[in-house]
MILUM-820134 format. One record per residue (C-alpha): residue in three letters; z, x, y negated; residue number from 1. Coordinates in steps of 0.5 Angstrom, whole numbers, plus 500, padded with zeros to 3 digits. Layout:
<sites>
+------+-----+-----+-----+------+
| resn |   z |   x |   y | resi |
+------+-----+-----+-----+------+
|  ALA |   Z |   X |   Y |  NUM |
...
+------+-----+-----+-----+------+
</sites>
This chain:
<sites>
+------+-----+-----+-----+------+
| resn |   z |   x |   y | resi |
+------+-----+-----+-----+------+
|  MET | 112 | 388 | 616 |    1 |
|  SER | 107 | 383 | 619 |    2 |
|  ASP | 099 | 382 | 618 |    3 |
|  ASP | 096 | 375 | 619 |    4 |
|  ARG | 089 | 379 | 620 |    5 |
|  LEU | 092 | 380 | 627 |    6 |
|  ILE | 093 | 374 | 631 |    7 |
|  VAL | 096 | 375 | 638 |    8 |
|  ALA | 094 | 370 | 644 |    9 |
|  LEU | 100 | 367 | 648 |   10 |
|  ASP | 096 | 368 | 654 |   11 |
|  VAL | 102 | 367 | 658 |   12 |
|  PRO | 104 | 361 | 664 |   13 |
|  ASN | 108 | 356 | 660 |   14 |
|  ALA | 112 | 355 | 653 |   15 |
|  LEU | 118 | 358 | 655 |   16 |
|  GLU | 114 | 365 | 656 |   17 |
|  GLY | 111 | 364 | 650 |   18 |
|  LEU | 117 | 363 | 646 |   19 |
|  LYS | 120 | 369 | 649 |   20 |
|  MET | 114 | 373 | 647 |   21 |
|  ALA | 114 | 371 | 640 |   22 |
|  GLU | 122 | 372 | 640 |   23 |
|  THR | 120 | 379 | 642 |   24 |
|  LEU | 115 | 381 | 637 |   25 |
|  GLY | 119 | 378 | 632 |   26 |
|  ASP | 117 | 379 | 625 |   27 |
|  ALA | 112 | 384 | 627 |   28 |
|  VAL | 107 | 378 | 628 |   29 |
|  SER | 106 | 372 | 624 |   30 |
|  PHE | 100 | 368 | 627 |   31 |
|  TYR | 099 | 366 | 634 |   32 |
|  LYS | 094 | 363 | 638 |   33 |
|  ILE | 095 | 358 | 644 |   34 |
|  GLY | 090 | 356 | 648 |   35 |
|  LEU | 087 | 351 | 653 |   36 |
|  GLY | 091 | 354 | 659 |   37 |
|  MET | 098 | 353 | 656 |   38 |
|  LEU | 096 | 346 | 654 |   39 |
|  THR | 099 | 342 | 660 |   40 |
|  SER | 105 | 347 | 660 |   41 |
|  GLY | 108 | 345 | 653 |   42 |
|  GLY | 103 | 349 | 649 |   43 |
|  LEU | 103 | 343 | 643 |   44 |
|  ALA | 111 | 343 | 643 |   45 |
|  LEU | 111 | 351 | 643 |   46 |
|  ALA | 106 | 350 | 637 |   47 |
|  ASN | 111 | 346 | 633 |   48 |
|  GLU | 117 | 350 | 634 |   49 |
|  LEU | 113 | 356 | 632 |   50 |
|  LYS | 111 | 353 | 626 |   51 |
|  ALA | 117 | 349 | 624 |   52 |
|  GLU | 123 | 353 | 626 |   53 |
|  HIS | 120 | 360 | 626 |   54 |
|  GLY | 115 | 359 | 620 |   55 |
|  LYS | 109 | 362 | 624 |   56 |
|  ARG | 101 | 360 | 623 |   57 |
|  ILE | 098 | 357 | 629 |   58 |
|  PHE | 091 | 357 | 632 |   59 |
|  LEU | 090 | 352 | 637 |   60 |
|  ASP | 084 | 354 | 641 |   61 |
|  MET | 082 | 348 | 645 |   62 |
|  LYS | 074 | 349 | 644 |   63 |
|  LEU | 073 | 342 | 644 |   64 |
|  PHE | 066 | 339 | 646 |   65 |
|  ASP | 065 | 331 | 647 |   66 |
|  ILE | 061 | 326 | 644 |   67 |
|  SER | 062 | 325 | 636 |   68 |
|  ALA | 067 | 319 | 637 |   69 |
|  THR | 072 | 323 | 642 |   70 |
|  VAL | 072 | 329 | 638 |   71 |
|  GLU | 073 | 326 | 632 |   72 |
|  SER | 079 | 322 | 635 |   73 |
|  ALA | 082 | 328 | 638 |   74 |
|  VAL | 082 | 333 | 632 |   75 |
|  ARG | 085 | 327 | 628 |   76 |
|  GLY | 091 | 327 | 633 |   77 |
|  LEU | 091 | 334 | 633 |   78 |
|  ALA | 091 | 335 | 626 |   79 |
|  GLN | 098 | 331 | 626 |   80 |
|  PHE | 101 | 338 | 629 |   81 |
|  ASP | 100 | 342 | 622 |   82 |
|  ILE | 096 | 347 | 626 |   83 |
|  ASP | 092 | 352 | 622 |   84 |
|  PHE | 086 | 353 | 626 |   85 |
|  LEU | 083 | 349 | 631 |   86 |
|  THR | 076 | 351 | 635 |   87 |
|  VAL | 071 | 347 | 637 |   88 |
|  HIS | 064 | 348 | 640 |   89 |
|  GLY | 059 | 350 | 635 |   90 |
|  ASP | 054 | 345 | 636 |   91 |
|  PRO | 053 | 341 | 630 |   92 |
|  HIS | 055 | 334 | 632 |   93 |
|  VAL | 061 | 337 | 635 |   94 |
|  VAL | 063 | 341 | 628 |   95 |
|  ARG | 061 | 335 | 624 |   96 |
|  ALA | 066 | 330 | 628 |   97 |
|  ALA | 071 | 335 | 628 |   98 |
|  LYS | 071 | 336 | 620 |   99 |
|  GLU | 071 | 328 | 620 |  100 |
|  GLY | 077 | 328 | 624 |  101 |
|  ALA | 081 | 334 | 620 |  102 |
|  SER | 079 | 330 | 613 |  103 |
|  GLY | 085 | 330 | 609 |  104 |
|  THR | 089 | 336 | 612 |  105 |
|  ASP | 089 | 343 | 611 |  106 |
|  LEU | 086 | 344 | 618 |  107 |
|  LYS | 081 | 349 | 619 |  108 |
|  ILE | 075 | 348 | 624 |  109 |
|  LEU | 072 | 354 | 627 |  110 |
|  GLY | 066 | 353 | 631 |  111 |
|  VAL | 065 | 357 | 638 |  112 |
|  THR | 058 | 361 | 638 |  113 |
|  ILE | 058 | 365 | 645 |  114 |
|  LEU | 064 | 366 | 649 |  115 |
|  THR | 066 | 374 | 649 |  116 |
|  SER | 066 | 374 | 656 |  117 |
|  LEU | 059 | 372 | 657 |  118 |
|  ASP | 053 | 377 | 657 |  119 |
|  ARG | 045 | 375 | 658 |  120 |
|  SER | 046 | 374 | 666 |  121 |
|  ASP | 051 | 369 | 665 |  122 |
|  LEU | 047 | 365 | 660 |  123 |
|  ASP | 041 | 365 | 664 |  124 |
|  GLY | 045 | 362 | 670 |  125 |
|  CYS | 047 | 357 | 665 |  126 |
|  LEU | 040 | 356 | 663 |  127 |
|  ILE | 041 | 358 | 656 |  128 |
|  ARG | 034 | 359 | 653 |  129 |
|  ASP | 032 | 366 | 652 |  130 |
|  GLY | 034 | 371 | 647 |  131 |
|  ALA | 038 | 377 | 645 |  132 |
|  ILE | 046 | 375 | 645 |  133 |
|  PRO | 047 | 378 | 638 |  134 |
|  ASP | 041 | 373 | 635 |  135 |
|  LEU | 043 | 367 | 639 |  136 |
|  VAL | 050 | 368 | 636 |  137 |
|  VAL | 048 | 369 | 629 |  138 |
|  GLU | 043 | 363 | 630 |  139 |
|  ARG | 049 | 359 | 632 |  140 |
|  ALA | 054 | 361 | 627 |  141 |
|  GLY | 049 | 359 | 622 |  142 |
|  LEU | 048 | 352 | 625 |  143 |
|  ALA | 056 | 351 | 625 |  144 |
|  PHE | 056 | 353 | 618 |  145 |
|  GLU | 051 | 348 | 616 |  146 |
|  ALA | 055 | 343 | 619 |  147 |
|  GLY | 061 | 344 | 615 |  148 |
|  ALA | 065 | 349 | 620 |  149 |
|  ASP | 070 | 353 | 616 |  150 |
|  GLY | 069 | 359 | 620 |  151 |
|  ILE | 066 | 361 | 627 |  152 |
|  ILE | 069 | 365 | 633 |  153 |
|  ALA | 064 | 371 | 635 |  154 |
|  SER | 065 | 378 | 638 |  155 |
|  PRO | 066 | 383 | 634 |  156 |
|  GLN | 059 | 386 | 635 |  157 |
|  GLU | 056 | 380 | 632 |  158 |
|  ALA | 061 | 380 | 626 |  159 |
|  ALA | 057 | 384 | 621 |  160 |
|  ALA | 051 | 380 | 622 |  161 |
|  ILE | 054 | 374 | 621 |  162 |
|  ARG | 058 | 376 | 615 |  163 |
|  ALA | 051 | 378 | 612 |  164 |
|  LEU | 049 | 370 | 612 |  165 |
|  PRO | 048 | 367 | 606 |  166 |
|  GLU | 052 | 361 | 609 |  167 |
|  ALA | 058 | 365 | 611 |  168 |
|  LYS | 060 | 366 | 604 |  169 |
|  GLY | 067 | 364 | 603 |  170 |
|  ARG | 068 | 362 | 611 |  171 |
|  LEU | 072 | 365 | 616 |  172 |
|  ILE | 070 | 370 | 622 |  173 |
|  VAL | 075 | 370 | 628 |  174 |
|  THR | 074 | 375 | 633 |  175 |
|  PRO | 077 | 375 | 640 |  176 |
|  GLY | 075 | 381 | 645 |  177 |
|  VAL | 078 | 386 | 641 |  178 |
|  ARG | 081 | 392 | 644 |  179 |
|  PRO | 085 | 398 | 642 |  180 |
|  ALA | 082 | 405 | 643 |  181 |
|  GLY | 083 | 406 | 651 |  182 |
|  ALA | 085 | 399 | 653 |  183 |
|  ALA | 082 | 396 | 659 |  184 |
|  LEU | 077 | 391 | 658 |  185 |
|  GLY | 079 | 386 | 663 |  186 |
|  ASP | 074 | 380 | 663 |  187 |
|  GLN | 071 | 382 | 656 |  188 |
|  LYS | 064 | 384 | 655 |  189 |
|  ARG | 063 | 385 | 648 |  190 |
|  VAL | 069 | 388 | 645 |  191 |
|  ALA | 071 | 393 | 639 |  192 |
|  THR | 077 | 396 | 636 |  193 |
|  PRO | 081 | 392 | 631 |  194 |
|  ALA | 079 | 397 | 625 |  195 |
|  SER | 072 | 396 | 627 |  196 |
|  ALA | 072 | 389 | 628 |  197 |
|  ILE | 075 | 388 | 621 |  198 |
|  GLY | 071 | 393 | 618 |  199 |
|  ASP | 065 | 389 | 620 |  200 |
|  GLY | 067 | 383 | 617 |  201 |
|  ALA | 072 | 379 | 621 |  202 |
|  ASP | 078 | 376 | 617 |  203 |
|  HIS | 082 | 376 | 623 |  204 |
|  ILE | 082 | 379 | 630 |  205 |
|  VAL | 085 | 376 | 636 |  206 |
|  VAL | 089 | 380 | 641 |  207 |
|  GLY | 092 | 378 | 648 |  208 |
|  ARG | 093 | 383 | 654 |  209 |
|  PRO | 093 | 389 | 650 |  210 |
|  ILE | 100 | 387 | 647 |  211 |
|  ARG | 102 | 382 | 653 |  212 |
|  ASP | 101 | 387 | 658 |  213 |
|  ALA | 104 | 393 | 654 |  214 |
|  VAL | 111 | 396 | 656 |  215 |
|  ASP | 113 | 395 | 649 |  216 |
|  ARG | 110 | 389 | 646 |  217 |
|  LYS | 112 | 390 | 639 |  218 |
|  ALA | 110 | 397 | 639 |  219 |
|  ALA | 103 | 395 | 641 |  220 |
|  ALA | 103 | 390 | 636 |  221 |
|  GLN | 105 | 394 | 630 |  222 |
|  ALA | 100 | 400 | 632 |  223 |
|  ILE | 095 | 395 | 631 |  224 |
|  ILE | 098 | 393 | 624 |  225 |
|  SER | 098 | 400 | 622 |  226 |
|  GLU | 091 | 401 | 624 |  227 |
|  LEU | 089 | 395 | 620 |  228 |
|  ALA | 093 | 398 | 614 |  229 |
|  ALA | 089 | 405 | 614 |  230 |
|  LEU | 083 | 401 | 613 |  231 |
+------+-----+-----+-----+------+
</sites>
């Protein structure tokens, strides 16, 4: 039995490996994320195949950022692939352009707040203004919602504060940086367990390496689904 609160990241080298992983997971997983790293290795073709032939939901994680006209055009082109979620940077002008490009379709636009692999020292290196990351994430989430975002991407550590925003009513919170208890953190710096992330207000969690690198991938996915079912 699948649970579409779990989105499995197909962080593998190419579409053939992605399809193989999806076939291994079978009916245990109904929602997949295809990221920028696979875009040049058949990612859009894989998205089409998983959607049309296997009935899966698709989250295309492109994190688009450009001038408004370019974002709008790119999103309009991607919307033809009947994907479910698409990420753009959460800057208001980007979100507004993406929503315009997605108009007339069911595509949900998700604004990225601050990447879960970054901490305050990383932001300092990028000349991002002072402030605690949770505060900046919540502020960026509010701006993205005001610009029309259907949801936002944020770490599970900020999910509860974002869910408390008045603007968050009826909007989606999708959290990467989710790790089952005892799993390696990898390059993630702001993490939580699946149950904790959902309990704090996330609608969906994104899990990649803990499933991809498991000896039994399907069992790893089913363990997370069981954890969510116990909430």
